[in-house]
SEKE-677563 format. One line per field, with one value per residue: residue number from 1; x, y negated, z negated of N, C-alpha, C in turn. Coordinates in steps of 0.05 Angstrom, whole numbers, plus 5000, padded with zeros to 4 digits. Atoms other than C-alpha are relative to their C-alpha. Example, Ala and Ser with C-alpha at 12.3 -4.5 7.8 and 13.67 -1.06 7.14 Angstrom:
k	1|2
nc1	5018|4984
nc2	5024|5024
nc3	5000|5001
cac1	5246|5273
cac2	5090|5021
cac3	4844|4857
cc1	5018|4985
cc2	4976|4978
cc3	5000|4986
//
This chain:
k	1|2|3|4|5|6|7|8|9|10|11|12|13|14|15|16|17|18|19|20|21|22|23|24|25|26|27|28|29|30|31|32|33|34|35|36|37|38|39|40|41|42|43|44|45|46|47|48|49|50|51|52|53|54|55|56|57|58|59|60|61|62|63|64|65|66|67|68|69|70|71|72|73|74|75|76|77|78|79|80|81|82|83|84|85|86|87|88|89|90|91|92|93|94|95|96|97|98|99|100|101|102|103|104|105|106|107|108|109|110|111|112|113|114|115|116|117|118|119|120|121|122|123|124|125|126|127|128|129|130|131|132|133|134|135|136|137|138|139|140|141|142|143|144|145|146|147|148|149|150|151|152|153|154|155|156|157|158|159|160|161|162|163|164|165|166|167|168|169|170|171|172|173|174|175|176|177|178|179|180|181|182|183|184|185|186|187|188|189|190|191|192|193|194|195|196|197|198|199|200|201|202|203|204|205|206|207|208|209|210|211|212|213|214|215|216|217|218|219|220|221|222|223|224|225|226|227|228|229|230|231|232|233|234|235|236|237|238|239|240|241|242|243|244|245|246|247|248|249|250|251|252|253|254|255|256|257|258|259|260|261|262|263|264|265|266|267|268|269|270|271|272|273|274|275|276|277|278|279|280|281|282|283|284|285|286|287|288|289|290|291|292|293|294|295|296|297|298|299|300|301|302|303|304|305|306|307|308|309|310|311|312|313|314|315|316|317|318|319|320|321|322|323|324|325|326|327|328|329|330|331|332|333|334|335|336|337|338|339|340|341|342|343|344|345|346|347|348|349|350
nc1	4979|4979|4962|4988|4978|4984|5028|5021|5020|5023|5022|4992|4990|5032|5028|4997|5001|5012|4984|4991|4980|4992|5028|4998|4979|5010|5002|4972|4995|5012|4972|4967|5002|4980|4986|4993|4975|4987|5008|4975|4983|4983|4990|4994|4978|5018|4986|5002|5016|5020|4998|5014|5012|5024|5006|5024|5022|5008|5027|4995|5002|5012|5012|5000|4990|4981|4969|4979|4987|4982|4974|4989|5004|5004|5022|5023|4988|5015|5036|5001|4995|5015|5025|4988|4986|5034|5010|5011|4998|4998|5009|5027|4992|5016|5018|5034|4995|4978|5011|5006|5032|5020|4975|5013|5005|4977|4981|4994|5018|4986|4984|5011|4973|4985|5008|5015|4981|4982|5027|4986|4963|4990|5018|4997|4991|5004|5007|4970|4980|5018|5009|4980|5017|5025|5012|4987|5024|5005|5007|5037|4995|5016|5031|5023|5021|5002|5015|5018|5016|5004|5036|5007|4993|4987|5013|5030|5010|5003|4998|4977|4983|4987|4989|4976|5019|4985|4965|4995|4982|4983|4967|4990|4995|4969|4981|4994|4997|4969|4972|5003|4983|4975|4975|4994|5029|5017|5032|5020|5012|5030|5013|5023|5023|5040|5011|4994|4984|4972|4975|4996|4981|4965|4994|4990|4970|4978|4995|4984|4984|4978|5003|4968|4962|4995|5005|5030|5011|5030|5027|4998|5016|5010|5024|5002|5022|4997|5014|5025|5021|4998|5006|4971|5030|5020|5027|4997|5008|4976|5006|5001|4961|4988|5007|4992|4972|4996|4986|4970|5004|4974|4995|5003|5022|5007|4998|4987|5006|5025|5003|4990|5001|5031|5037|4990|5012|5010|4993|4979|5022|5023|4982|4990|5014|5016|4982|4982|4976|4965|5000|5012|4972|5008|4975|5020|4985|4998|5018|5006|4973|5006|4975|4984|4975|4965|5001|5018|5027|5004|4989|4956|4996|5016|5037|4992|4991|5031|5029|4989|5006|5027|4997|4975|5022|5029|4989|5005|4966|4969|4979|5022|4980|5019|4996|4993|4988|4988|4965|4980|5009|5025|5006|4991|5026|5014|4983|4998|5033|5015|4969|5005|5020|4989|5017|5029|4996|5011|4999|5011|5007|4978
nc2	5021|4972|5019|5006|4992|5016|5026|4993|5018|5014|5006|5019|5042|5022|5021|5026|5008|4999|4992|5033|4982|5017|5002|4979|4990|5010|5026|5003|4987|5029|5023|4993|5002|4966|4980|4968|4991|5006|4970|4984|4998|5022|5022|4998|4975|4985|4989|4988|4989|5020|5017|4987|4982|5027|5025|4982|5010|5013|5014|5025|5018|5016|4990|4975|5008|4985|4994|5019|4995|4994|5006|5030|4991|5024|5013|4994|5002|5007|5005|4992|5019|5017|4984|4990|5022|5015|4986|4977|4976|4965|5006|4983|4986|5003|4981|5005|4976|4982|4978|4981|4997|5016|5009|4988|5027|5006|4983|5003|4986|4982|5019|5014|4992|5012|5029|5004|5010|5014|5021|5016|5012|5036|5014|4998|5018|5019|4995|4994|5026|5015|5017|5012|4995|5019|5010|4981|4992|4970|5005|4976|4983|5010|4979|5009|4987|4986|5011|4980|4995|4977|4995|5017|4998|5031|4995|5004|4979|4980|5013|4972|4996|5015|4990|4978|4997|5006|4982|5023|5038|4988|4977|5017|5002|4989|5010|5034|5001|4982|5009|5027|4995|4990|5042|5021|5011|4982|5001|4996|5033|4995|5034|5002|4977|5025|4979|4981|4983|5000|5004|4965|4984|5006|5006|4956|4991|4998|4979|4968|5004|5012|4974|4986|5016|5003|5039|5016|5024|5022|4986|5028|5005|5016|5005|5025|4999|5014|5032|5010|4993|4983|4977|5004|5004|4983|5013|4992|5028|5014|4970|4979|4988|4991|4987|4978|5001|5011|4965|4990|5011|5023|5025|5021|4984|5020|5004|5010|5011|5010|5017|5016|4996|5000|4972|4977|4998|4997|4965|4999|5001|4990|4992|5009|4999|4958|4981|5013|4984|4987|5027|5015|5014|5034|5017|5019|5002|5025|5012|4987|5010|5033|5007|5015|5012|4996|4968|4985|5008|5016|5011|5009|4980|5012|4999|4979|5009|5001|4988|4977|5007|4986|4985|4987|5008|4988|4965|4965|4979|4999|5027|5004|5014|5000|4977|5013|5026|5012|4992|4985|5032|4993|4983|5022|5020|4983|5003|5042|4999|4983|4989|4997|4993|4980|4979|4997|4965|4982|4976|4985|4976|4998
nc3	4974|4983|5014|4974|4996|4992|4989|5030|5027|4995|5010|5017|4984|4997|5023|5002|4981|4976|4977|4965|4969|4964|4995|4986|4986|4970|5009|4996|4976|4987|5020|4990|4970|4985|4968|4996|5004|5030|4996|4986|5028|4997|5024|5014|4993|5000|4999|4969|4989|5009|4976|4975|5008|4983|4961|4987|5006|4980|5014|5017|5031|5009|5014|5020|5015|5010|4987|5014|5026|4989|4994|5006|5032|5007|4992|5022|5024|5011|5012|5021|5029|5000|5009|5034|5012|4994|5021|4989|5029|4983|4960|4974|4998|4978|4985|5008|4973|4987|5007|4979|4984|4991|4985|4976|4961|4976|4979|5035|5027|4997|5007|5017|5014|5011|5001|5015|5024|4988|5018|5024|4993|5003|5019|5017|5012|5011|5031|5027|5020|5006|5017|5023|5029|5000|4981|4963|4968|4983|4960|4999|4976|4983|5000|4977|5002|4967|4982|4991|5009|4998|5002|4983|4970|4984|4967|5005|4985|5010|5032|5005|4989|5021|4979|5022|5024|5030|5023|4985|5011|5001|4993|4990|5025|5013|4982|5004|5033|4998|4999|5028|5039|4999|4986|5018|5010|5035|4995|4989|4998|4978|4994|4978|4987|4990|5000|5024|4995|5001|5026|5020|4986|4990|5029|5013|4983|5023|5033|4990|5003|5028|4994|4973|5008|5029|5008|5002|5001|5004|4979|4990|4970|4987|4975|4988|4996|4967|4983|5015|5022|5027|4987|4973|4975|5004|5015|5037|5026|5024|5017|5004|4991|5019|4997|4979|5008|5028|5012|5001|5016|4985|5021|5003|4980|4979|4964|4992|4969|4989|5005|5005|5020|5009|4985|5015|5021|5019|5005|5019|5025|5000|5011|5026|5015|4984|4988|5010|5009|4996|4992|4979|4974|4977|4985|4967|4987|4981|4981|4969|4983|4981|4979|5006|5013|4998|5015|4971|5014|5013|5022|5004|5024|5022|5002|5017|5026|5018|4998|5016|5010|4995|5009|5034|5015|5011|5003|4978|4972|5014|4977|4994|4984|4974|4979|4984|4995|5024|4989|5031|5023|5007|5021|5024|5005|5007|5027|5016|5002|5023|5038|5025|5020|5018|4979|5006|5018|4982|5009|5035|4993|5021
cac1	4935|4978|5057|5094|5151|5184|5151|5118|5118|5071|5003|5046|5067|4993|4969|5012|5010|4975|5026|5053|5055|5079|5034|5038|5091|5066|5056|5132|5151|5104|5158|5220|5191|5223|5242|5225|5303|5308|5255|5309|5356|5391|5430|5440|5497|5461|5496|5525|5469|5412|5420|5412|5366|5316|5334|5306|5249|5202|5142|5150|5163|5143|5102|5120|5131|5161|5220|5247|5267|5313|5336|5337|5331|5358|5295|5250|5318|5301|5230|5233|5281|5235|5176|5219|5244|5171|5169|5141|5131|5120|5135|5101|5150|5143|5097|5037|5040|5096|5050|5056|4974|4992|5069|5042|5017|5091|5115|5143|5101|5172|5209|5157|5208|5262|5217|5186|5255|5292|5238|5242|5320|5310|5253|5286|5356|5323|5292|5348|5388|5329|5315|5324|5307|5256|5221|5239|5215|5178|5174|5099|5111|5060|4995|4963|4894|4920|4886|4844|4787|4770|4680|4674|4659|4707|4647|4583|4551|4571|4563|4598|4656|4723|4792|4834|4819|4829|4887|4908|4922|4938|5000|5016|5015|5061|5104|5105|5083|5161|5203|5173|5189|5260|5273|5262|5178|5155|5093|5033|4995|4926|4911|4855|4814|4753|4745|4741|4757|4820|4840|4821|4855|4917|4899|4905|4968|5000|4974|4996|5065|5082|5049|5111|5175|5148|5148|5085|5074|5027|4972|4949|4882|4858|4788|4765|4698|4693|4645|4571|4542|4589|4607|4670|4665|4649|4592|4605|4585|4642|4610|4599|4689|4700|4665|4687|4764|4762|4778|4859|4847|4899|4937|4898|4830|4818|4809|4842|4843|4784|4767|4784|4790|4720|4671|4719|4687|4643|4662|4724|4660|4625|4690|4717|4656|4643|4714|4740|4783|4841|4857|4845|4893|4866|4909|4851|4875|4891|4820|4791|4833|4845|4880|4901|4939|5013|4998|4936|4888|4878|4896|4946|4982|4945|4879|4899|4928|4863|4816|4861|4869|4788|4795|4851|4801|4747|4784|4775|4847|4913|4947|4937|4977|4963|4959|4942|4965|5005|5074|5126|5105|5026|5051|5096|5028|5002|5051|5044|4973|4957|5031|4991|4931|4924|4905|4833|4835|4841|4858|4821|4826|4881
cac2	5231|5267|5254|5228|5241|5178|5099|5138|5071|5036|5047|5007|4943|4940|4939|4882|4851|4835|4861|4822|4882|4845|4816|4841|4877|4855|4785|4776|4826|4770|4712|4749|4741|4816|4835|4901|4905|4875|4938|4975|4964|4904|4859|4906|4961|5030|5088|5133|5181|5131|5084|5148|5174|5107|5082|5164|5136|5126|5087|5008|4998|4940|4933|5004|4965|5031|5041|4978|5012|5050|5004|4938|4961|4887|4853|4898|4894|4832|4829|4866|4817|4761|4795|4818|4747|4717|4763|4826|4880|4935|4930|4975|5020|5008|5063|5045|5079|5129|5181|5244|5229|5159|5158|5201|5136|5123|5182|5181|5227|5282|5218|5207|5238|5207|5134|5156|5170|5124|5067|5079|5085|5012|4997|5030|4993|4941|4946|4967|4907|4862|4880|4878|4907|4853|4849|4927|4945|4993|5013|5048|5102|5067|5120|5087|5115|5136|5115|5171|5183|5249|5240|5188|5210|5171|5187|5158|5209|5269|5248|5327|5307|5292|5274|5300|5345|5355|5408|5367|5302|5353|5385|5309|5275|5328|5310|5230|5247|5293|5247|5186|5229|5256|5166|5146|5130|5118|5109|5129|5072|5106|5049|5012|5074|5052|5132|5170|5240|5217|5196|5267|5293|5254|5258|5350|5345|5294|5336|5407|5363|5347|5418|5443|5394|5390|5309|5270|5208|5147|5152|5077|5080|5030|5021|4974|4953|4927|4880|4846|4910|4943|4993|5025|5041|5118|5088|5100|5041|5022|5070|5129|5123|5121|5177|5216|5206|5188|5275|5260|5212|5154|5095|5038|5056|4984|4947|4908|4880|4866|4818|4752|4754|4707|4767|4817|4803|4820|4899|4879|4864|4922|4967|4937|4957|5038|5055|5037|5089|5082|5002|4959|4930|4874|4854|4802|4795|4715|4691|4711|4725|4661|4671|4615|4608|4621|4694|4709|4685|4617|4611|4579|4613|4557|4581|4645|4641|4604|4657|4709|4673|4668|4735|4755|4701|4737|4806|4851|4864|4893|4880|4840|4819|4811|4844|4815|4750|4735|4721|4727|4633|4675|4722|4670|4626|4687|4709|4632|4646|4699|4704|4687|4718|4777|4845|4874|4935|4997|5075|5104|5166|5196
cac3	4609|4667|4647|4693|4706|4737|4718|4647|4607|4657|4627|4571|4612|4630|4570|4551|4618|4682|4737|4810|4872|4929|4987|5061|5094|5168|5153|5145|5193|5238|5210|5244|5318|5337|5410|5436|5434|5361|5355|5383|5326|5372|5318|5280|5273|5287|5282|5358|5340|5316|5373|5428|5389|5399|5465|5483|5467|5531|5494|5477|5406|5390|5328|5301|5252|5206|5250|5220|5169|5213|5258|5229|5143|5137|5161|5106|5055|5056|5063|4992|4952|4972|4943|4878|4879|4881|4813|4842|4781|4850|4922|4969|5007|5087|5105|5101|5189|5182|5174|5235|5254|5260|5299|5344|5392|5399|5415|5330|5295|5297|5260|5208|5154|5165|5163|5101|5056|5092|5067|5001|4999|5015|4966|4912|4923|4919|4857|4817|4837|4812|4754|4683|4610|4605|4677|4714|4775|4820|4888|4900|4958|5007|5029|5102|5117|5195|5248|5253|5216|5192|5181|5233|5304|5355|5415|5395|5451|5402|5328|5318|5350|5307|5328|5259|5214|5132|5130|5194|5155|5097|5127|5147|5075|5043|5089|5074|4993|4999|5026|4982|4917|4950|4970|4896|4898|4824|4841|4884|4916|4976|5002|5046|5050|5094|5102|5027|5064|5086|5020|4990|5039|5024|4936|4944|4986|4931|4872|4922|4921|4850|4845|4891|4868|4788|4798|4767|4794|4771|4833|4849|4901|4937|4985|5021|5032|5116|5110|5058|5046|4992|5038|5064|5139|5121|5083|5003|4960|4911|4860|4896|4916|4849|4840|4901|4868|4790|4784|4799|4735|4777|4742|4769|4819|4869|4943|4987|5054|5098|5057|5023|4950|4940|4978|4937|4871|4856|4875|4833|4781|4797|4789|4725|4700|4727|4721|4649|4635|4669|4701|4759|4817|4863|4925|4979|5040|5066|5071|5137|5198|5239|5297|5301|5245|5238|5190|5226|5169|5125|5059|5025|4960|4919|4942|4925|4872|4840|4857|4821|4763|4761|4761|4705|4665|4666|4652|4705|4730|4712|4775|4830|4887|4962|5032|5098|5112|5051|5030|4980|4965|4955|4906|4873|4868|4847|4787|4763|4761|4714|4662|4610|4622|4578|4628|4630|4578|4611|4606|4539|4566|4502
cc1	5016|5026|5014|5030|5037|4981|4984|4994|4993|4986|5013|5003|4966|4993|5010|4995|4990|5043|4995|5004|4993|4972|5012|5037|4998|5008|5034|5007|4987|5034|5029|4995|5000|4998|4976|5027|5011|4983|5012|5022|5024|5002|5010|5025|4992|5026|4994|4961|4971|4989|4994|4977|4963|5006|4993|4967|4980|4977|5013|4985|4991|4979|4996|5012|5019|5015|5003|5017|5028|5019|5006|4992|5014|4979|4994|5026|4990|4976|4996|5017|4975|4984|5009|5006|4984|4993|4979|5003|5004|5006|4992|5031|4981|4992|4975|4992|5022|4986|5005|4977|5021|5021|4999|4984|5021|5005|5025|4993|5036|5020|4979|5014|5017|4987|4986|5029|5022|4979|5002|5029|4995|4979|5017|5022|4986|4986|5007|5012|4979|4980|5007|4984|4969|4976|5015|4984|4984|4992|4980|5009|4974|4972|4975|4981|5000|4985|4983|4970|4979|4956|4993|5004|5014|4974|4980|4982|5012|5003|5021|5031|5029|5030|5023|4980|5011|5028|5019|5019|5006|5029|5014|5008|5013|5021|5011|5003|5038|5019|4995|5016|5036|5004|5003|4974|4998|4970|4990|4989|4982|4993|4985|4987|4978|4997|5010|5006|5029|5018|5003|5010|5035|5004|5008|5027|5016|4998|5012|5039|5008|4993|5039|5031|4992|5002|4969|4996|4976|4994|4982|4976|4984|4974|5004|4984|5002|4980|4966|4989|5000|5018|5019|4998|4994|4972|4993|4996|5035|4991|5005|5033|5014|4993|5011|5030|5008|5016|5033|5002|5037|4992|4977|4970|5002|4988|5012|4988|4973|4992|5016|5001|4972|4977|5013|4995|4996|5003|5016|4995|5001|5031|5016|4973|4985|5020|5027|5019|5025|4998|4995|5015|4976|5010|4983|5025|5015|4969|4993|5006|4986|5022|5020|5028|5025|4998|4974|4976|5013|5012|5022|5002|4985|4978|4994|4995|4982|4974|5007|4991|4970|5003|5010|4984|4984|5011|5001|5025|5022|5022|4987|5033|4995|5006|4996|4998|5012|5018|5019|4988|4966|5011|5022|4983|4993|5003|4996|4979|4986|5018|4976|4970|5001|4971|4964|5010|4995|5011|4998|4994|5044|5009
cc2	5019|4979|5000|5009|4969|4978|5015|4980|4981|4989|4991|4978|4994|4998|4969|4978|4998|5005|4994|5031|4978|4989|5018|5003|4984|4976|4991|5007|4968|4975|5007|4989|5014|4996|5032|5008|4998|5032|5023|4997|4975|4987|5018|5031|5032|5018|5017|5011|4988|4991|5026|5003|4988|4993|5020|4998|4997|4973|4964|5004|4997|4998|5026|4993|5026|5008|4984|5008|5016|4981|4972|4999|4970|4982|5017|4998|4961|4978|5009|4987|4978|5000|4996|4964|4988|5008|5022|5017|5021|4989|5028|5004|4997|5019|5000|5017|5016|5023|5010|4980|4969|4989|5012|4987|4999|5016|5014|5036|5028|4995|4993|5003|4991|4964|4996|5001|4982|4974|4998|5002|4967|4995|5001|4989|4977|4980|4991|4974|4970|5008|5012|5004|4984|5012|5028|5002|5021|4997|5027|5006|4991|5026|4985|5016|5014|4988|5015|5018|5023|5016|4975|5007|4976|5007|4999|5017|5030|4993|5039|4984|4996|4998|5010|5014|5004|5012|4980|4979|5003|5001|4962|4981|5006|4991|4973|5010|5015|4984|4966|5015|5003|4954|4988|4983|4994|5006|5007|4989|5022|4966|4990|5028|4989|5043|5022|5027|5010|4993|5028|5012|4991|5005|5038|4989|4979|5012|5029|4990|5011|5024|5025|4995|5003|4968|4994|4971|4986|4993|4966|5003|4985|5002|4986|5000|4979|4977|4990|5022|5015|5018|5001|5006|5039|5004|5007|4980|5004|5016|5025|5005|4994|5026|5034|5008|4998|5033|4997|4975|4974|4979|4988|5026|4966|4994|4980|4999|4999|4970|4977|5002|4991|5021|5017|5002|4999|5049|4999|5012|5032|5031|5005|5012|5037|5011|4990|5007|5014|4958|4986|4987|4992|4990|4994|4999|4959|4985|5009|5000|4974|5008|4988|4988|5017|5037|5006|4995|4962|4983|4996|5021|4973|5009|5018|5015|4986|5016|5026|4997|4991|5025|5015|4979|5003|5032|5023|5012|5000|5008|4991|4996|4988|5022|4985|4969|4987|5004|4984|4951|5018|5015|4983|4986|5022|5006|4985|4993|5014|5006|4994|4998|5027|5014|5013|5027|5020|5026|5004|5020|5012|5031
cc3	5012|4986|5007|4995|5009|4982|4969|4973|5032|4988|4972|5001|5010|4983|4980|5018|5024|5011|5020|5014|5018|5020|5026|5018|5029|5009|5003|5012|5018|5014|5025|5033|5014|5027|4998|4991|4969|4991|4999|4986|5008|4978|4981|4997|4995|4999|5031|5004|5005|5025|5031|5000|5015|5029|5014|5011|5021|4997|4988|4970|4982|4983|4992|4972|4965|4996|4989|4992|5013|5012|4992|4967|4996|4999|4964|4975|4983|4992|4963|4980|5012|4988|4972|4984|4997|4972|4997|4979|5036|5029|5009|5022|5030|5020|4992|5043|4991|4974|5041|5010|5019|5024|5019|5025|5014|5004|4982|4989|4994|4975|4964|4964|4992|4982|4972|4973|5000|4986|4976|4987|4995|4970|4971|4999|4995|4975|4977|5012|4992|4973|4972|4978|5000|5025|5004|5021|5024|5010|4989|5028|5011|5023|5030|4996|5025|5013|5011|4978|4993|4987|5022|5029|5027|5022|4986|5010|4976|4976|4975|4993|4971|5021|4976|4996|4974|5011|5032|4984|4971|5001|5005|4966|4987|5014|4993|4965|5002|4994|4977|4968|5007|5006|4981|4990|4971|5007|5023|5020|5050|5007|5025|5016|5003|5012|4973|5011|5010|4976|4981|5011|4983|4960|4997|5015|4976|4982|5021|4987|4978|4992|5010|4991|4965|5001|4988|5017|4991|5033|4988|5035|4995|5024|5005|5013|5024|4997|4971|4990|4987|5010|4998|5027|4997|4983|4971|4981|4972|4980|5017|5013|4984|4995|5017|4978|4971|4991|5004|4973|5018|4972|4998|5027|5007|5023|5002|5026|5013|4996|4976|4971|4977|5006|4994|4974|4992|5010|4980|4970|4987|4983|4971|4983|4999|4987|4973|4984|5010|5021|5025|5014|5014|5028|5035|5017|4993|5001|5021|5010|5016|5025|5006|4980|5001|4990|5008|4973|4971|4976|4985|4979|4983|4995|4988|4974|4980|4984|4995|4975|4988|4989|4970|4966|4981|4990|5010|5015|4982|5019|5031|5022|5031|5026|5020|5000|4973|5006|4976|4989|4990|4981|4975|4989|4981|4960|4983|4974|4979|4980|4978|4995|4987|5034|4987|4985|5015|4985|4976|4996|4979|5003
//
């Protein structure tokens, strides 16, 4: 078993009860209906240097949610607080796309380290405010998949073409990981994995950073089954995905995004069977997308909570939460639904 330098109590907690992960960051940001000016800091007291740097950015920034950790930290802190008040044990940093490979789309690749550092600090401060001896709270440093893929050609006429290399991904993830560690993350969450090669770059970067820094944090790995074929976008089945990443001895393996809980269930059942030596994490979307809905998804808190209660009652999960379309109301309902359910037995390694 890895010797964690932070959050060392997590394995024992996961043996005792099902832990609650927070819900979607983007869904909650949507509710603020922020304008371009607000993404650039309107309504917040920015220091002169940051204000000038943001003003000099030439591209439209609305939609760059990770920037809000710098320009509207009040919004991000309010979202964290809402999830913690709803009962979340673990909250994710606002860093899903805070990696240079993704931020280059906004001309902000050089801002990635700063985004991760500040985002981790905001989540750390929120957790520290809500933590108690009875319910410690944990910061999960979120590492998203990036908008580029190392396995799949972006050009249908050239199967060998790639728009990013493994080494480029490793370098970018290393920058992100070191900043998250410095900012106070307790664990690292490699999530929404649609290309296992991208995930392997992230995991290689994490292990390199651990060796470099002397820090060892728990790792959660969460893949994304994209359709009814039961495969990731890069073609792997759930079994092949687990075989590809199990060498890092993650704290938990699981699935998130793309599907609602009902459609995700058979794949969680498969992971629970395949991975007895680790814990299982599941945070589905609030059903399937509906552009006419306020959150973009139709599933109510009661429905999502009922479905995840069934997962818990069958002994499938150790960590549950929500992905796209879920809100603090969803997390509160999920927490109530699984409160008295025993966790899936896991972490058989000694």
